[in-house]
C-alpha positions as CSV (number, residue, x, y, z in Angstrom):
1,M,-8.2,8.0,0.3
2,T,-5.9,5.1,0.7
3,R,-3.1,4.3,-1.7
4,D,-4.9,1.3,-3.0
5,D,-8.1,3.4,-3.5
6,A,-6.1,6.0,-5.4
7,I,-4.6,3.4,-7.7
8,A,-7.9,1.7,-8.3
9,Q,-9.6,5.1,-9.2
10,A,-6.7,6.1,-11.4
11,L,-6.8,2.8,-13.3
12,D,-10.6,3.1,-13.7
13,E,-10.5,6.7,-14.9
14,N,-7.9,5.8,-17.5
15,M,-9.7,2.6,-18.5
16,V,-6.7,0.4,-17.6
17,D,-7.3,-3.1,-16.3
18,D,-6.7,-3.6,-12.6
19,V,-4.3,-6.4,-13.4
20,Y,-1.8,-3.6,-13.7
21,Q,-2.2,-2.5,-10.0
22,R,1.1,-4.0,-8.9
23,L,2.9,-2.3,-11.7
24,I,1.4,1.1,-10.7
25,E,2.3,0.4,-7.1
26,R,5.9,-0.2,-8.1
27,Y,6.1,2.9,-10.3
28,L,4.7,5.1,-7.6
29,D,7.8,4.3,-5.6
30,E,10.4,4.6,-8.4
31,A,11.9,7.7,-9.8
32,D,10.1,8.6,-13.0
33,D,13.2,8.6,-15.1
34,S,13.9,5.0,-14.2
35,W,10.8,3.8,-16.1
36,R,9.2,6.6,-18.1
37,S,10.4,6.5,-21.7
38,T,9.3,7.7,-25.0
39,C,6.5,5.7,-26.6
40,C,8.0,3.0,-28.9
41,L,5.0,3.3,-31.3
42,S,4.5,-0.5,-31.2
43,N,0.9,-0.2,-30.1
44,C,1.6,-1.7,-26.7
45,D,-1.4,-2.1,-24.5
46,P,-1.2,-0.3,-22.2
47,C,1.4,2.1,-23.6
48,V,4.0,3.5,-21.2
49,K,2.3,6.9,-21.7
50,T,-1.0,5.5,-20.4
51,I,0.7,3.9,-17.5
52,G,2.3,7.3,-16.8
53,R,-1.1,9.0,-16.8
54,V,-2.3,6.4,-14.2
55,V,0.7,6.9,-12.0
56,D,0.3,10.7,-12.2
57,R,-3.4,10.5,-11.4
58,A,-2.8,8.2,-8.4
59,R,-0.2,10.6,-7.1
60,E,-2.6,13.5,-7.6
61,L,-5.4,11.7,-5.7
62,M,-3.0,10.7,-2.8
63,A,-1.8,14.3,-2.6
64,Q,-5.4,15.6,-2.2
65,T,-5.9,13.5,0.9
66,S,-2.6,14.1,2.6
């Protein structure tokens, strides 16, 4: 599975619009502590926690194929 395929699948599984693909790409390359933070409870869409789940799933999918 390619990186792009993993991101696309992770976005789909978490019901996050593919407009966030570039953001996920960037976060895959950054240290988690540089962008993960506690939810601000402002009903952001998508929430940083949701983005984190997408990043985690994409990493999981990429690890399965490497």
